[in-house]
C-alpha positions in Angstrom: -6.9 14.5 -31.4 -4.4 15.3 -28.8 -4.2 12.6 -26.2 -3.6 13.6 -22.5 -0.7 12.4 -20.8 0.1 11.8 -17.1 4.0 11.4 -16.7 5.2 10.0 -13.4 7.7 12.1 -11.4 11.2 11.9 -12.8 13.1 8.9 -11.0 16.6 8.6 -11.5 16.8 5.1 -9.9 14.3 3.6 -12.3 15.7 5.4 -15.2 19.3 3.9 -14.5 17.6 0.4 -14.7 15.9 1.4 -18.0 18.9 2.3 -19.6 21.0 -0.5 -18.4 19.7 -3.1 -20.9 19.1 -5.7 -18.0 15.2 -5.6 -18.5 15.3 -7.3 -21.9 17.7 -9.9 -20.7 15.2 -10.6 -17.7 12.2 -10.6 -20.0 13.9 -13.2 -22.2 15.0 -15.4 -19.3 11.4 -15.4 -17.6 9.7 -15.6 -20.7 6.8 -13.3 -19.4 6.2 -10.2 -17.3 7.9 -9.4 -14.1 8.3 -6.8 -11.3 11.6 -5.1 -10.2 11.8 -4.0 -6.7 14.1 -1.2 -5.0 14.6 -2.0 -1.4 16.7 1.2 -0.6 13.5 3.1 -1.4 11.5 1.3 1.3 14.4 2.1 3.6 14.3 5.8 2.7 10.7 6.1 3.2 10.7 4.5 6.7 13.4 6.7 7.6 11.2 9.7 6.4 8.4 8.5 8.7 10.7 7.9 11.6 12.3 11.3 11.2 8.9 13.1 11.0 8.0 11.5 14.3 11.2 12.7 15.9 11.0 16.2 14.4 7.7 16.6 16.3 8.9 15.0 19.4 6.3 12.2 19.4 7.0 8.7 20.5 5.7 6.4 17.6 6.0 3.2 15.7 5.7 2.4 12.0 4.2 -1.1 10.9 4.4 -1.9 7.5 0.9 -3.0 5.9 1.9 -6.4 4.4 -1.2 -6.5 2.3 0.3 -3.8 0.0 3.0 -6.1 -1.5 3.5 -9.7 -0.8 7.4 -9.6 -1.5 9.6 -11.2 1.2 12.2 -8.2 0.7 10.0 -5.8 2.5 9.8 -8.1 5.6 13.4 -8.6 5.4 13.9 -4.6 5.6 11.5 -4.4 8.5 13.3 -7.1 10.4 16.7 -5.5 9.7 15.4 -2.1 10.8 13.2 -3.1 13.9 10.1 -1.9 12.1 6.6 -3.4 12.8 4.5 -5.4 10.3 0.7 -5.3 10.1 -0.8 -8.5 9.1 -4.4 -9.9 8.6 -4.1 -13.6 8.2 -2.1 -16.5 9.6 -0.3 -16.8 6.5 1.0 -13.3 6.5 1.8 -13.7 10.3 3.9 -16.8 9.7 5.8 -15.1 7.0 6.7 -12.1 8.9 7.9 -14.3 11.8 9.7 -16.6 9.1 11.6 -13.5 8.0 12.8 -12.6 11.4 10.2 -10.1 12.7 9.7 -10.5 16.4 6.0 -11.2 17.3 6.1 -8.1 19.6 6.6 -6.0 16.5 3.6 -7.4 14.7 0.1 -6.0 14.8 -2.8 -8.2 13.7 -5.7 -6.5 12.0 -8.4 -7.4 9.8 -12.0 -8.2 10.6 -13.5 -11.4 12.3 -10.2 -13.0 13.0 -10.2 -16.7 12.8 -9.3 -18.8 16.1 -6.2 -19.9 14.2 -5.1 -16.5 13.9 -5.8 -15.3 17.3 -4.1 -18.3 19.0 -1.0 -17.9 16.9 -1.0 -14.0 17.7 -1.4 -14.8 21.4 1.5 -17.3 21.4 3.8 -14.9 19.6 3.1 -11.9 21.7 1.5 -9.9 18.8 -0.7 -6.9 19.2 -4.3 -7.5 18.2 -6.7 -4.8 17.0 -10.0 -6.2 18.2 -12.8 -5.4 16.0 -15.9 -6.8 17.6 -17.3 -8.1 20.9 -17.3 -11.7 19.9 -13.8 -11.4 18.8 -12.8 -10.0 22.2 -14.5 -12.9 24.0 -12.6 -15.5 22.0 -9.4 -13.8 22.6 -9.9 -13.6 26.3 -11.1 -17.3 26.3 -7.8 -18.1 24.5 -5.8 -16.2 27.0 -7.4 -18.0 29.8 -7.0 -21.5 28.6 -3.3 -22.7 28.7 -1.1 -19.7 27.6 1.6 -18.1 29.6 1.2 -14.6 28.6 -1.6 -11.8 28.5 -3.6 -11.1 25.4 -2.2 -7.8 24.0 -4.9 -5.9 22.3 -6.3 -2.6 21.0 -10.0 -1.9 20.7 -11.0 -0.7 17.2 -13.4 2.4 17.2 -16.1 2.7 14.6 -15.5 6.2 12.8 -18.4 8.3 13.7 -17.9 10.0 10.2 -18.2 6.7 8.4 -21.2 4.8 10.5 -21.6 2.3 7.7 -18.0 1.1 7.9 -17.9 -2.6 8.7 -14.8 -2.2 10.9 -14.9 -1.2 14.6 -17.3 -0.9 17.5 -19.6 1.8 18.4 -19.9 3.7 21.7 -22.0 1.1 23.5 -19.9 -1.8 22.2 -16.8 -0.1 23.3 -18.2 0.5 26.8 -18.9 -3.2 27.0 -15.6 -4.1 25.7 -13.9 -2.0 28.4 -15.9 -3.6 31.0 -14.7 -7.0 29.7 -11.3 -6.0 29.7 -11.3 -4.9 33.3 -13.0 -8.2 34.3 -10.5 -10.2 32.4 -7.7 -9.0 34.8 -4.1 -10.3 34.2 -5.4 -12.3 31.1 -5.6 -9.1 28.9 -3.4 -6.2 28.3 -5.6 -3.5 26.9 -2.9 -1.2 25.1 -5.2 1.3 23.5 -7.5 2.1 20.5 -7.3 2.1 16.8 -9.6 2.8 13.8 -9.9 2.1 10.1 -10.6 5.2 8.1 -11.2 5.4 4.4 -9.8 8.1 2.3 -6.7 10.1 2.4 -7.9 13.4 3.8 -5.5 14.4 6.9 -7.9 16.4 9.1 -10.5 13.5 9.6 -7.5 11.3 10.8 -6.2 13.9 13.2 -9.8 14.5 14.6 -10.4 10.7 15.2 -6.9 10.4 16.8 -8.0 13.1 19.0 -11.0 11.0 20.1 -8.9 7.9 20.7 -6.8 10.0 23.2 -9.7 10.8 25.2 -10.7 7.3 25.1 -7.3 6.3 26.4 -7.6 8.6 29.3 -11.1 7.2 30.1 -9.6 3.6 30.0 -6.6 4.5 32.4 -9.1 5.6 35.0 -10.4 2.1 34.8 -6.9 0.7 35.6 -6.0 -0.1 31.9 -2.8 0.5 30.2 -4.2 2.4 27.3 -1.1 4.2 26.3 -1.1 4.0 22.5 -3.4 4.6 19.5 -3.1 3.7 16.0 -4.2 5.7 13.1 -3.9 3.1 10.5 -2.8 3.8 7.0 -4.3 6.1 4.4 -0.9 8.0 3.6 -1.3 9.0 -0.1 1.6 8.6 -2.8 2.2 11.4 -5.0 2.7 9.8 -8.5 2.6 13.0 -10.7 3.1 16.6 -10.6 0.0 18.8 -9.9 -0.2 20.5 -13.1 0.0 17.3 -15.0 -2.8 15.8 -12.9 -5.3 18.7 -13.1 -4.8 19.0 -16.7 -5.2 15.3 -17.3 -8.5 15.5 -15.2 -9.7 18.5 -17.3 -9.0 17.1 -20.6 -9.8 13.2 -20.5 -13.0 12.0 -22.2 -14.3 8.9 -23.6 -12.8 9.4 -27.0 -9.2 9.1 -25.3 -10.1 5.7 -24.3 -10.4 2.3 -26.3 -14.0 1.5 -27.2 -14.9 4.9 -25.5 -14.6 3.5 -22.1 -15.9 6.1 -19.7 -14.3 7.0 -16.3 -15.6 9.6 -13.9 -12.8 11.6 -12.3 -13.7 10.3 -9.0 -13.1 6.8 -10.1 -9.2 7.4 -10.2 -6.9 7.2 -7.4 -5.6 10.8 -6.6 -2.4 10.4 -8.5 -1.3 13.9 -7.2 -1.4 14.5 -3.6 -0.2 17.9 -2.0 0.5 15.9 1.4 1.8 12.5 0.7 3.8 9.9 2.7 5.5 11.2 5.7 4.4 14.8 4.8 0.9 13.6 5.3 1.9 12.5 8.7 3.6 16.0 9.5 0.4 17.5 8.5 -1.6 15.2 10.9 0.7 15.8 13.8 0.4 19.5 13.1 -3.3 19.6 13.0 -5.5 20.5 15.8 -8.2 17.9 16.4 -11.9 19.1 16.3 -12.9 20.7 19.5 -9.4 20.8 20.8 -6.9 23.7 21.5 -3.7 21.9 21.0 -2.1 20.1 18.0 -2.3 16.4 17.9 1.5 16.1 18.5 1.2 18.2 21.6 -1.8 16.1 22.9 0.2 13.0 22.3 3.1 14.3 24.4 1.1 15.9 27.1 -0.8 12.6 27.7 2.1 10.2 27.2 0.4 8.4 24.3 2.4 6.5 21.8 1.3 6.9 18.1 1.1 3.9 15.8 0.6 3.9 12.0 0.4 1.3 9.4 1.3 2.8 6.1 1.5 0.3 3.0 1.5 2.2 -0.3 3.4 5.2 1.4 6.6 2.9 2.3 6.6 1.4 -1.4 6.6 4.7 -3.0 9.2 4.5 -5.7 10.2 1.2 -4.8 9.5 -0.9 -7.8 7.9 -1.1 -11.3 6.2 -3.6 -13.6 7.8 -4.8 -17.0 5.5 -6.3 -19.8 6.7 -7.2 -23.2 4.7 -6.4 -26.4 3.5 -9.6 -28.3 1.4 -8.0 -30.9 0.3 -4.7 -32.3 -2.8 -4.1 -34.3 -3.6 -1.0 -36.2 -6.9 0.8 -35.6 -8.3 4.2 -36.9 -6.2 6.7 -35.3 -4.4 4.5 -32.8 -3.0 0.9 -32.1 -4.0 -1.7 -29.9 -0.9 -3.4 -28.1 -1.2 -6.9 -26.6 1.4 -7.7 -23.9 2.4 -11.0 -22.4 0.6 -10.2 -19.1 -2.8 -9.5 -18.1 -4.7 -6.6 -16.3 -4.8 -8.8 -13.1 -1.2 -7.5 -12.6 -2.4 -3.7 -12.1 -4.9 -4.0 -9.4 -6.7 -0.7 -10.1 -8.8 -2.9 -12.7 -10.1 -4.5 -9.5 -11.9 -1.2 -8.6 -13.2 -0.6 -12.2 -10.5 2.1 -12.5 -7.4 2.8 -14.4 -3.5 2.8 -13.4 -2.8 6.0 -15.0 0.8 7.0 -14.7 2.4 6.6 -18.4 4.1 3.4 -19.1 7.6 4.0 -20.6 8.6 2.3 -23.8 11.9 0.5 -23.8 13.1 -0.8 -27.1 16.2 -3.3 -27.5 18.4 -0.3 -28.1 17.2 1.5 -25.2 14.6 3.7 -23.5 12.5 6.2 -25.8 12.5 9.6 -24.2 9.4 11.7 -24.9 11.6 14.8 -25.5 13.1 13.0 -28.4 9.7 12.4 -30.1 8.8 14.2 -33.2 5.5 12.7 -33.4 3.2 10.7 -31.0 1.8 7.1 -31.4 -1.2 6.6 -29.4 -1.9 3.0 -28.2 -4.0 1.3 -25.8 -2.6 -1.9 -24.1 -4.5 -5.2 -23.9 -3.7 -8.5 -21.8 -2.9 -11.8 -23.2 -6.2 -13.4 -22.0 -9.3 -14.3 -24.0 -11.5 -11.7 -22.5 -12.7 -8.4 -24.1 -12.3 -6.6 -20.9 -8.8 -7.7 -20.0 -7.3 -4.3 -20.8 -4.1 -3.2 -19.1 -4.6 0.4 -20.1 -7.9 1.4 -21.7 -6.5 4.9 -22.3 -4.6 5.7 -25.7 -1.2 6.5 -24.3 0.6 8.8 -26.6 3.9 7.0 -27.0 7.1 9.0 -28.3 7.7 6.2 -30.8 5.9 3.4 -32.6 5.5 0.4 -30.4 6.7 -2.8 -32.0 6.7 -6.6 -31.1 9.6 -7.3 -28.6 9.6 -3.9 -27.0 8.9 -3.3 -23.2 6.4 -1.4 -21.6 7.7 -0.4 -18.0 4.7 0.8 -15.5 6.4 3.0 -13.2 5.9 3.0 -9.3 3.7 0.0 -8.9 4.9 -1.6 -5.9 2.2 -0.3 -3.6 -0.8 -2.7 -4.4 -0.6 -2.7 -8.1 1.6 -5.8 -8.4 -0.1 -8.5 -6.7 -3.5 -7.5 -5.0 -5.4 -9.0 -7.8 -3.0 -11.4 -9.4 -4.2 -14.8 -10.8 -2.7 -17.5 -13.0 -5.5 -17.3 -15.4 -5.0 -19.3 -18.6 -2.2 -21.0 -16.6 -0.1 -18.0 -17.2 2.6 -17.8 -14.5 2.5 -15.3 -11.9 5.1 -12.5 -12.7 8.2 -13.0 -10.5 9.7 -10.3 -8.4 13.3 -9.2 -9.1 15.1 -7.6 -6.4 17.6 -4.9 -7.6 20.1 -4.9 -4.8 22.7 -2.7 -6.4 22.2 -0.1 -9.1 24.9 1.2 -11.6 25.8 0.6 -15.1 25.2 -3.0 -14.5 22.6 -3.4 -11.9 22.9 -6.6 -9.6 19.6 -8.5 -9.1 18.2 -11.5 -7.4 14.8 -13.3 -7.1 12.8 -12.3 -4.1 12.6 -15.3 -1.7 9.6 -16.3 0.2 9.6 -19.3 2.6 7.0 -22.1 2.0 4.2 -21.9 4.5 
């Protein structure tokens, strides 16, 4: 039975590392799984977002959503390029500050923020996306008691199209919030509005952005600053070509998975997206919000409104991969079960009862095995090193171009966005996979361990 494949987009940078021989040396040195990171790709993605804003003539700021990957190198890049950082905890905020990001370039999001987080944000001059009235009251109280600067804040709007979302305030709550901001006087600098919108569709994001501009105009009449809006994240990453993705969805069935594991097509991340990353932003800016006559870009310019965004995965596109070493191979009827030295906790799609689908690459001690070299295919699923039946890194029977053997490496491509550590755990006392920063590529890549300050 032919097994469907889902090859990732060709990536010369990753291929150069796979062909260099350094991965086997690192696997031996660490004695377990690890991730490698490509900071220059982060820089390129950030530049693409900024170029899109400039091309549209829109004033905007990009804030890296730190939750997408905990590595310090991304914050180092933000500090170097004067980019912003989106944080949701006191630990994330301290780490951003510790790597040189100025408080004024940090936006604090997340629901029901603690007094500790709000106090630290206030002292450092961070911008706070206020999610509820009681949170606003706490922030105003903190601003009125002993601080020397006003509380900078956005008011978060509950998306009308997602009324069951736990993020944001409804119309009545926003009315009350605006009144409290006015009454707070100089203790508050109400800079605008934001929203948290699920999904990757571009038109709903443009529609809601148009509503936020209207709210800014209303708030300005009340004497509030209200000169910016945040459209959050939700910029998709394009992992695979359209024809590969659609063919995979049409052909995949339970027989293609270990133990006939069944996934619905809606369970998967959209591994192909026609408008991804900065291209998605370009589409949003060119869209006409519902009920309007001008594009979102035109409305932003006409009203003097700054556009904020908080991409995470999109800034990490192509910026890293995950390396696992094969510890055992079992023969089964028609396929093999591989056991690697890590667990499924290192690929966070398992958190969502889903599967990380881009094909892992097989790297033997003598080099990467290219699919075009294969005369036959060798299907195998991939299990983790734990004692749990459900610890499957890949349920799918991947058609490898050579027979996987103990000591070979599996390299999962493009995992920097959320996959590496959103769900990590030292289960079984297994060490967390270290992150290796590839500072210079070439015949012999130059690497270092990612550095994070002790908090």
